[in-house]
C-alpha positions as CSV (number, residue, x, y, z in Angstrom):
1,X,132.5,105.5,119.8
2,X,129.6,107.2,121.5
3,X,127.1,105.1,123.4
4,X,124.5,107.7,124.0
5,X,123.3,111.1,122.7
6,X,121.1,113.7,124.3
7,X,117.6,114.4,123.2
8,X,118.7,117.8,121.8
9,X,121.4,116.0,119.7
10,X,118.8,113.5,118.5
11,X,116.4,116.3,117.4
12,X,119.3,118.1,115.7
13,X,119.9,114.9,113.6
14,X,116.6,115.6,111.8
15,X,117.7,119.1,110.7
16,X,119.9,119.6,107.7
17,X,123.6,120.2,108.3
18,X,126.6,120.6,106.0
19,X,128.0,117.3,104.7
20,X,131.8,117.3,105.4
21,X,133.8,117.6,102.2
22,X,130.8,118.2,100.0
23,X,128.8,121.3,98.9
24,X,125.4,120.3,100.1
25,X,123.3,120.0,103.2
26,X,121.6,116.8,104.5
27,X,120.0,115.5,107.6
28,X,122.6,113.6,109.7
29,X,119.9,111.0,110.4
30,X,119.6,110.2,106.7
31,X,123.4,109.5,106.7
32,X,122.9,106.7,109.2
33,X,123.1,103.4,107.3
34,X,119.7,101.7,106.9
35,X,117.5,104.6,108.1
36,X,116.3,105.9,104.7
37,X,113.4,108.2,104.1
38,X,110.8,106.0,105.8
39,X,112.9,105.7,109.0
40,X,113.6,109.5,108.9
41,X,109.9,110.3,108.7
42,X,109.1,107.8,111.4
43,X,111.5,109.6,113.7
44,X,110.0,113.0,112.8
45,X,106.5,111.7,113.4
46,X,107.4,110.0,116.7
47,X,109.1,113.2,118.0
48,X,106.1,115.2,116.9
49,X,103.6,112.9,118.7
50,X,105.7,112.4,121.8
51,X,105.0,114.5,124.9
52,X,108.4,115.5,126.1
53,X,107.3,118.3,128.4
54,X,106.6,121.9,127.3
55,X,110.3,123.0,127.0
56,X,111.3,120.0,124.8
57,X,108.1,120.2,122.8
58,X,108.9,123.8,122.0
59,X,112.5,122.9,121.0
60,X,111.2,120.2,118.7
61,X,108.6,122.5,117.1
62,X,111.4,125.0,116.2
63,X,113.3,122.2,114.5
64,X,110.1,120.8,112.9
65,X,109.5,124.1,111.1
66,X,113.0,123.8,109.5
67,X,112.4,120.2,108.5
68,X,109.1,121.0,106.9
69,X,110.6,124.0,105.0
70,X,113.5,121.8,103.7
71,X,111.0,119.2,102.4
72,X,108.6,121.8,101.0
73,X,105.8,120.8,103.3
74,X,103.0,123.3,103.8
75,X,99.8,123.1,105.8
76,X,98.8,120.4,108.2
77,X,100.4,117.0,107.8
78,X,100.8,113.9,110.0
79,X,104.0,115.6,111.1
80,X,102.5,118.8,112.3
81,X,101.5,119.3,115.9
82,X,97.8,119.9,114.9
83,X,97.6,116.6,113.0
84,X,96.4,115.9,109.4
């Protein structure tokens, strides 16, 4: 069992990945028992609003684009870097 994960691994948990043994993609974070959609979006919102330094912020913005595309989000939202 893993005690820690890197920030990169944590950000990757928000982006869709293949589900082992099944024919669809899903965010690994949504597969964590008890997280659900509200917890998922709280993590996304927190990572978006957190100042992690320019390099990490750029990494997250790349992932955020993929998350928003998957969920069909267009324009400014509470989860975009520009705000609502």
